[in-house]
C-alpha angles and dihedrals in degrees: 000000000000123000123255103230094201098053106016090234123128112267119220116261119250090252091053090053090047091052091050095050094043090057093043093048092051092053093043089050090056091049090052091045089057087066096043120113096002101308088131132009107282092205090199117201134174122245114215087345090283114077133033128238124190136200086254092059091050095046093050091045093051091050093049096046094049094043100043097041091047089055094042108024093168093057123099124239136220123168135161091235100040097023113186109002083176117000093188092053092047092053096046104032118109089240136003138204115232110194143181106184091199118012105193098035094167090055089046092053091046093052095249118142100228103099133099147184108251123199126171131179112212128195111196103325097328129088113236101175132020142173133189111193112193104182099172089053091041089230135125131191125191141168142178129199106272091358100090134241121280141190117196091332097315118114114238125223121166112238134206109299118254118266085251101035120217109233126183104217142131118274090246088065090066100099092049094046089050087060093045093049108030091171088062138261140211118242115218119214127243118307108197098209112065092195091054091046090055090048088054088061088051093052094043098250086118128029094207143342138204118224120209120230124275100043111146135224092258090060094057112021097098098031096051090059090048087052094047095047089050091054102261134107141225112212142157118256090273092057096254113145116245120254123207135206098033125139090266110051096182115106134213125229109310140184131203132201145094116313094260094053093048091047090058091054102041110107091006103065111059139171087279086077086081096049 
């Protein structure tokens, strides 16, 4: 185990943190699943008049916050549904949990399967452990820094993109993607969970994706490590790698994919792709 420089106490290993969040994500997924498709009252409300939150989101969030902070009381916390319990602690703690109890809430409310519980552990500004639990799909992704990325027990490694790469992007990105991929490409339709969409790049279901502005750390913390350990990257449109757990957790336009795919899009795909 590594040493905690602030207290002198032994810090959990990355694999211990991964084991903790895998177990917590599985249980939170079962809590969320108990609300799915009318099993319990969703009690859907709107946050800031823009995005929905359900009783399932809040129940999973409450479980995760209580469970994870009880196990790691010196860690910071950031979640979509409980945001900054203590911003100062999050920014100064040796490690922090970054959580989305249900990524893809609109799909969850609509009874569609593409949603997941996302938990990342971040040290400084870098994710070191991450889990995506997708109970309606009966799928789980996980990764640890230096330990690889995995899907249901199979190790993930991004392969050479297809001759006509599959790119998840808005229709308005078409003219720019035509320039980036003159031999042609296939545009994938909307995928409601950003975390799951990034995992689809890691497992090869997609060759790349564009990410509209104003995603948050909790949308990407687990998935960006899964991407990285599979051999892909998540960057802004200038090719700068994304940093987590800063004071501002809102992100600009981003793109994800293997290095070659990103190289074809840098300088060609711009913010105009989103209209």
